Structure formats: structure tokens, C-alpha cells
One Martini backbone bead per residue (centre of mass of N, CA, C, O) as a GRO file, in nm:
protein
   81
    1MET     BB    1   6.252  -2.170   0.802
    2VAL     BB    2   6.422  -1.903   0.927
    3SER     BB    3   6.743  -1.916   1.115
    4ILE     BB    4   6.886  -1.643   1.305
    5PRO     BB    5   7.118  -1.542   1.505
    6ALA     BB    6   7.212  -1.343   1.726
    7GLY     BB    7   7.474  -1.131   1.579
    8SER     BB    8   7.428  -1.160   1.305
    9SER     BB    9   7.461  -1.112   0.952
   10LEU     BB   10   7.280  -0.893   0.708
   11GLY     BB   11   7.496  -0.767   0.578
   12ARG     BB   12   7.485  -0.463   0.747
   13TYR     BB   13   7.306  -0.621   0.941
   14ARG     BB   14   7.222  -0.675   1.286
   15VAL     BB   15   7.101  -0.920   1.473
   16ILE     BB   16   6.869  -0.932   1.747
   17GLU     BB   17   6.574  -1.051   1.648
   18GLN     BB   18   6.291  -1.229   1.627
   19LEU     BB   19   5.954  -1.138   1.536
   20GLY     BB   20   5.858  -1.331   1.282
   21ARG     BB   21   5.619  -1.543   1.101
   22GLY     BB   22   5.520  -1.630   0.773
   23GLY     BB   23   5.421  -1.734   0.458
   24MET     BB   24   5.696  -1.580   0.324
   25ALA     BB   25   5.855  -1.498   0.604
   26THR     BB   26   6.115  -1.364   0.806
   27VAL     BB   27   6.140  -1.142   1.090
   28PHE     BB   28   6.388  -0.895   1.183
   29ARG     BB   29   6.565  -0.737   1.425
   30CYS     BB   30   6.785  -0.467   1.343
   31HIS     BB   31   7.102  -0.312   1.287
   32ASP     BB   32   7.203   0.005   1.148
   33PRO     BB   33   7.515   0.147   1.141
   34ASN     BB   34   7.495   0.377   0.929
   35LEU     BB   35   7.212   0.501   1.088
   36ASP     BB   36   7.161   0.423   1.382
   37ARG     BB   37   6.924   0.183   1.357
   38HIS     BB   38   6.629   0.022   1.359
   39VAL     BB   39   6.523  -0.273   1.176
   40ALA     BB   40   6.339  -0.453   0.940
   41VAL     BB   41   6.394  -0.795   0.827
   42LYS     BB   42   6.317  -0.976   0.536
   43VAL     BB   43   6.327  -1.340   0.500
   44LEU     BB   44   6.374  -1.584   0.285
   45PRO     BB   45   6.355  -1.885   0.201
   46SER     BB   46   6.570  -2.067   0.011
   47PHE     BB   47   6.356  -2.212  -0.172
   48ASP     BB   48   6.224  -1.933  -0.263
   49ALA     BB   49   6.487  -1.772  -0.355
   50GLU     BB   50   6.498  -1.975  -0.626
   51ASP     BB   51   6.219  -1.854  -0.720
   52PRO     BB   52   6.128  -1.637  -0.962
   53THR     BB   53   5.829  -1.591  -0.887
   54PHE     BB   54   5.870  -1.526  -0.587
   55LEU     BB   55   6.070  -1.292  -0.625
   56LYS     BB   56   5.878  -1.110  -0.783
   57ARG     BB   57   5.664  -1.086  -0.561
   58PHE     BB   58   5.852  -0.961  -0.350
   59GLU     BB   59   5.931  -0.713  -0.518
   60GLN     BB   60   5.644  -0.603  -0.556
   61GLU     BB   61   5.588  -0.562  -0.259
   62ALA     BB   62   5.814  -0.358  -0.204
   63GLN     BB   63   5.721  -0.145  -0.413
   64THR     BB   64   5.438  -0.099  -0.300
   65VAL     BB   65   5.514  -0.023  -0.005
   66ALA     BB   66   5.707   0.219  -0.084
   67ARG     BB   67   5.448   0.403  -0.173
   68LEU     BB   68   5.369   0.416   0.114
   69SER     BB   69   5.196   0.637   0.369
   70HIS     BB   70   5.193   0.521   0.708
   71PRO     BB   71   5.202   0.481   1.053
   72ASN     BB   72   5.130   0.144   1.020
   73ILE     BB   73   5.371   0.142   0.801
   74LEU     BB   74   5.650   0.033   0.693
   75GLN     BB   75   5.931   0.135   0.557
   76ILE     BB   76   6.122   0.125   0.265
   77PHE     BB   77   6.497   0.118   0.231
   78ASP     BB   78   6.548  -0.182   0.119
   79PHE     BB   79   6.683  -0.410  -0.143
   80GLY     BB   80   6.797  -0.760  -0.152
   81GLU     BB   81   7.072  -1.023  -0.143
   0.00000   0.00000   0.00000
């Protein structure tokens, strides 16, 4: 799985800590300096990030979750590489 140390950058996001790991990705709590707020960033392992089928599944998950609105589900604000 992915290991990214605190203080590292993921695009514009600064990693604060790892929140958890699942079957598909590792999730980090990060800070978004543009909006001055904490966000969760889900990162795929590099071997999966090179698999077009896996990437499509990840993209579909992001699009599906972005359509949901529920207090117990995090909103999707961004998607990218």
C-alpha cells in the first residue's frame, strides 16, 4: 500500500496523517491551503494506478459518490492524478 509521510504534498494538499487503508486505497487527512480546510485524500497504490480497468472503477466510484448527499458520507471536491 501507499506510505506518504506527514508534511509531504499531494498536489496542492499537505499530508497531515494517514487515516486508514482499505482494499482499494490509502486515505490521508490533508490540508487544502486554497480553501483553508482539512480534506480526506484517497490514494491508489502505484501498481493499481497503472491499470486502466482499476482507474476506471476508481473514477466511477468518485462520480457515484459525488452525486450523493448525506451527513455520513464525505463529499467529493476533486479528482485527479
